[in-house]
MIMI-225667 format. One record per residue (C-alpha): residue in three letters; x, y, z. Coordinates in steps of 0.5 Angstrom, whole numbers, plus 500, padded with zeros to 3 digits. Each point is the difference from the previous one (the first is absolute). Layout:
% residues N
ALAXYZ/...
//
This chain:
% residues 597
UNK500500500/UNK503507498/UNK502505506/UNK502507500/UNK504503506/UNK496505505/UNK505505499/UNK500500493/UNK492501500/UNK501505505/UNK505504496/UNK495500494/UNK494502504/UNK504505503/UNK502503493/UNK493500498/UNK497503506/UNK500507497/UNK496498494/UNK492500500/UNK500493497/UNK505497505/UNK496494501/UNK499498493/UNK508502498/UNK502495506/UNK496495498/UNK502500493/UNK507500502/UNK499494504/UNK497497494/UNK506501495/UNK504497506/UNK496494500/UNK500500492/UNK492500501/UNK498502493/UNK495495498/UNK496499507/UNK494497502/UNK495505504/UNK500495506/UNK508501500/UNK499507500/UNK496500506/UNK505496504/UNK506504499/UNK496507501/UNK498497507/UNK507498502/UNK502507498/UNK494503504/UNK503497506/UNK507502499/UNK498507499/UNK495500506/UNK506498505/UNK505505496/UNK495506501/UNK498498507/UNK508500502/UNK501506496/UNK495504503/UNK502498507/UNK502505506/UNK507496500/UNK501501492/UNK496507499/UNK500499492/UNK508500500/UNK502495495/UNK507499503/UNK497498507/UNK495495497/UNK506497496/UNK503499507/UNK494498504/UNK498495495/UNK507497498/UNK499493502/UNK493500497/UNK502503493/UNK506495500/UNK494495498/UNK497498494/UNK492500497/UNK498494497/UNK495500494/UNK497495496/UNK502497494/UNK498504494/UNK495496496/UNK500501492/UNK494502497/UNK499498492/UNK501505495/UNK495502495/UNK500496494/UNK504494504/UNK498493498/UNK498496506/UNK494496503/UNK495504505/UNK501494505/UNK508501499/UNK500507501/UNK495500506/UNK505495503/UNK506504499/UNK496506503/UNK497497506/UNK506496502/UNK504506504/UNK494503502/UNK496494503/UNK498499507/UNK502494504/UNK506498504/UNK507503497/UNK505496496/UNK504494503/UNK506504501/UNK497506503/UNK501497507/UNK501507504/UNK493502497/UNK497494503/UNK496501507/UNK502496506/UNK495494499/UNK503499493/UNK507500502/UNK498495505/UNK497495495/UNK506502495/UNK505498505/UNK497494504/UNK503495496/UNK507503502/UNK499501507/UNK497493501/UNK506496497/UNK506505502/UNK502502507/UNK501507503/UNK508500499/UNK500497493/UNK495506498/UNK504505504/UNK506498496/UNK497500494/UNK497507501/UNK507502502/UNK503498494/UNK495503495/UNK501507504/UNK508499498/UNK498498493/UNK496507499/UNK505504503/UNK497501507/UNK506498505/UNK497504506/UNK493497500/UNK504493499/UNK505502506/UNK493501504/UNK497494498/UNK507496502/UNK500504507/UNK493498502/UNK501493498/UNK507499504/UNK498504506/UNK496498507/UNK493502501/UNK502505505/UNK504504494/UNK495499495/UNK495503505/UNK505506501/UNK501501492/UNK492500499/UNK500505506/UNK505505497/UNK497499493/UNK493502503/UNK503506503/UNK503503494/UNK498507499/UNK502505495/UNK503507501/UNK496506496/UNK505500495/UNK499493498/UNK506496503/UNK499494505/UNK500502507/UNK503495505/UNK498503506/UNK507501503/UNK501506503/UNK502506496/UNK506504501/UNK500507502/UNK503505494/UNK505505503/UNK495506500/UNK495496504/UNK505498505/UNK503507501/UNK493502501/UNK498494505/UNK507502504/UNK498507500/UNK493499502/UNK502495505/UNK505505503/UNK505494500/UNK507501501/UNK506496497/UNK500495505/UNK493499500/UNK499499493/UNK505495500/UNK497496505/UNK493500497/UNK503498494/UNK504494503/UNK494498504/UNK496499494/UNK506497496/UNK500495505/UNK493498499/UNK501499492/UNK497507499/UNK505504496/UNK496506498/UNK505506502/UNK506502496/UNK507500504/UNK502507504/UNK505501495/UNK495500494/UNK496505504/UNK505505502/UNK502500492/UNK493502499/UNK499505505/UNK506503497/UNK496501494/UNK495504504/UNK505506501/UNK501506496/UNK507501497/UNK505506502/UNK499499507/UNK504505505/UNK501498507/UNK504503505/UNK501500508/UNK495506500/UNK495498495/UNK498495494/UNK496503494/UNK499499493/UNK498505494/UNK493502499/UNK501498492/UNK503493502/UNK494498504/UNK495502495/UNK504496495/UNK500494505/UNK493501501/UNK498500493/UNK504494499/UNK497496505/UNK493502498/UNK502497493/UNK502494503/UNK494499504/UNK495502495/UNK503497493/UNK494498498/UNK496507500/UNK506503497/UNK500495494/UNK492501499/UNK497502494/UNK496505503/UNK506505501/UNK501505495/UNK507503499/UNK505499505/UNK499507504/UNK499498507/UNK499505507/UNK502498507/UNK497504505/UNK504500507/UNK500504506/UNK506501505/UNK501503506/UNK504500507/UNK499500507/UNK505500506/UNK500496507/UNK502502506/UNK503496506/UNK501493496/UNK505495503/UNK507502501/UNK506495500/UNK507500503/UNK504501493/UNK505505498/UNK499505495/UNK507500496/UNK498504493/UNK495504504/UNK502502507/UNK495505501/UNK494495498/UNK495497504/UNK495495499/UNK495503505/UNK496503494/UNK498497493/UNK497502494/UNK497496495/UNK499502493/UNK495495496/UNK497499493/UNK493496499/UNK498499493/UNK492501499/UNK498499493/UNK503497493/UNK496502494/UNK499502493/UNK496506498/UNK498502494/UNK498508500/UNK496500493/UNK496494502/UNK500502508/UNK501493501/UNK504497506/UNK503493500/UNK502497507/UNK506495500/UNK501500507/UNK497504506/UNK502500507/UNK494498504/UNK503502507/UNK503507498/UNK500502508/UNK503493502/UNK508498501/UNK499494495/UNK503504494/UNK504505504/UNK507500497/UNK505504504/UNK504505496/UNK505503506/UNK501498507/UNK504505504/UNK502501507/UNK499508501/UNK495504503/UNK493503497/UNK502507501/UNK497506496/UNK506501496/UNK500492498/UNK493500498/UNK501506495/UNK507497497/UNK497493499/UNK493502497/UNK504505495/UNK505493499/UNK494496498/UNK496505496/UNK507501496/UNK500493499/UNK493499498/UNK501506495/UNK506496497/UNK497494499/UNK501496493/UNK495495497/UNK501493501/UNK502495494/UNK498493501/UNK499494496/UNK495494501/UNK500494495/UNK503504495/UNK495506501/UNK503507502/UNK497505504/UNK501507503/UNK498501507/UNK499508502/UNK500501507/UNK495504504/UNK502501507/UNK497504506/UNK503503506/UNK494498505/UNK502495505/UNK502506505/UNK497502507/UNK498506503/UNK507502502/UNK503499493/UNK494504497/UNK501506505/UNK508500499/UNK499500492/UNK495505500/UNK503504505/UNK494501505/UNK499498507/UNK497494503/UNK494503502/UNK499504493/UNK497498494/UNK504498495/UNK496502494/UNK497507502/UNK505502506/UNK495501505/UNK502500507/UNK495497506/UNK498507502/UNK498502492/UNK496494500/UNK495502504/UNK498505495/UNK497496495/UNK498505495/UNK507503500/UNK503493499/UNK496499494/UNK503506497/UNK507498501/UNK504498494/UNK502493500/UNK506497498/UNK498494495/UNK507498500/UNK500497507/UNK494495497/UNK506496496/UNK502497507/UNK493497501/UNK495500505/UNK500495506/UNK493497501/UNK503496506/UNK501507504/UNK494503498/UNK496494504/UNK505502506/UNK498507499/UNK493499500/UNK500495506/UNK503506504/UNK496505497/UNK494496503/UNK503499506/UNK501507501/UNK493502499/UNK497494504/UNK505502506/UNK498507500/UNK493499500/UNK496505505/UNK507504501/UNK500507497/UNK503500493/UNK507503500/UNK505501495/UNK507501504/UNK497503506/UNK502497507/UNK495495503/UNK498501507/UNK502495505/UNK493497500/UNK499500493/UNK507496499/UNK498495505/UNK493499496/UNK504499494/UNK505495503/UNK494497503/UNK496499494/UNK506498496/UNK502494505/UNK492498500/UNK500500492/UNK507496500/UNK497495505/UNK494499497/UNK504498493/UNK505496504/UNK494496503/UNK495499494/UNK504500494/UNK507498503/UNK504507497/UNK505504503/UNK498507498/UNK504506501/UNK505497506/UNK507501500/UNK504494498/UNK507498503/UNK503500494/UNK499507498/UNK494504497/UNK493497502/UNK495495498/UNK497503494/UNK503496495/UNK497498493/UNK497493502/UNK497503506/UNK497506496/UNK498494494/UNK496496506/UNK497506503/UNK497502493/UNK499494496/UNK499494505/UNK495502506/UNK497506498/UNK499497493/UNK501507497/UNK503507501/UNK499505505/UNK499506495/UNK498508503/UNK495503496/UNK505505497/UNK500499493/UNK508501500/UNK501494504/UNK495496497/UNK503501493/UNK507498503/UNK498494503/UNK495498494/UNK505494497/UNK499496506/UNK493498498/UNK496499506/UNK493498501/UNK494501505/UNK500504506/UNK504499507/UNK497496505/UNK498503506/UNK505496504/UNK506503497/UNK497507500/UNK499499508/UNK507498500/UNK502507497/UNK495504503/UNK498497506/UNK493497502/UNK498505505/UNK501506494/UNK494501495/UNK503500493/UNK498501493/UNK501494496/UNK500504493/UNK506504503/UNK504493500/UNK498497493/UNK503495496/UNK502502493/UNK494497497/UNK498505495/UNK507501497/UNK501493499/UNK494500496/UNK502505496/UNK507497498/
//
């Protein structure tokens, strides 16, 4: 019986898919392949049924979520199935017009291949189970198991199937327990998504996966080696050696590192080049995608620096810098945010990679670590140095699978705190960086609105974290002064001061007992307990929203938080006190402003 490989059939059909008469073209191709020029109607129906079943399977797999209408994925997922063949019935010969043959003989020839009934004597593989038993009954009755198995082994070798012959030989010469284990292993055979055999053995970590595992588990060198050795003793060799792991870590370091006794640093250009290279290795499939148009990309990042006072000091001698000290430290860091391709004409942006945790240290890349004090002069020099390095950045050239890309860098100096911003804008810590208004001038709202704003100060960003803290302190100050005469800078009488302190203690105790928050209390490590986490819990968790004064200025400042509903009476009682009457409309959640967004 004639047959055609499934791969050849699929390639032929895939070539006709774009045509309107694809099915007829495909059937014509099969007929020509089978030399079916003069055929009967019955044979035509059988061939079409076989082709319809073939195409039904192909289309179902081609449209599946694992393939997504991609020919390369279809060929990879169905590699084993496509290696088989489709068997077709023998081509009958119809009588040509004008040929001399009797009607009886012509009917016999025509009906021969298409007649119904049992298959021919040689088609053993197409027989059903009962027919196979009848065909082999005489051989099974006259021959024993070893003789039949040996004949099967020899026949397999004659057909070139040496592997199958070895399996038969192994089964015959093994004990019943070994045969059971062989059957169990064959039954548990699975295949990987790529179509390869999966023997169920532990899979070894790649070098990158091993590095990630060590960092996430915070393993030291000794802990990693011990963990690897314990697993190796259990015949579970999944971790690479520590020497290979160290070599992989070196690939994560940028080039041109500068390390001295006082500081370790790398230039901004080298760090950005290294970042682009690592992103290209991780997102290789995205870089080589057909959806990208051109080779121009943009990497958006943010940089900044911050100081740390009173870190751990060690007993060491400073040789090159005798006046240096490890009592103060300043860290400069870079965080990549977005790698994209932008088409300004079409106003289209295609994202290749995006930092899902921009405020986390997961993707934070240190640029410089220096033992020095974060003074105002140092802040100005460091900011000037970073701005000059940012302005002199060059595009990064990379090649991914033979395709060249040019990456432009957009760097923003926004990872700074209030101390750094005040030093760069040359304003006091209590003075507004934008309008330069002092606390005394801020009480005149009309005058503040008329002040000229320095928009360049907005380039350093605005901190939502500090905004939450300031609003928490704002409402605490309002709550503690309820019932006391309002004074801006005048001194309170001893009775008024005692009343304010008593209200403050009462409110702090209520928050500690009922919510578990330490509000507006002095911390043993300096400062107070009004941290960003406490402000977040105060506004989001228990309160289910945010306290907003009815003043439209404060409502507009707090609008991005998107609170909903009103504050419950319990929390208002904490702030105002159950013994006081209050107007709840004065302490509303920003519901109206949230609906407008």
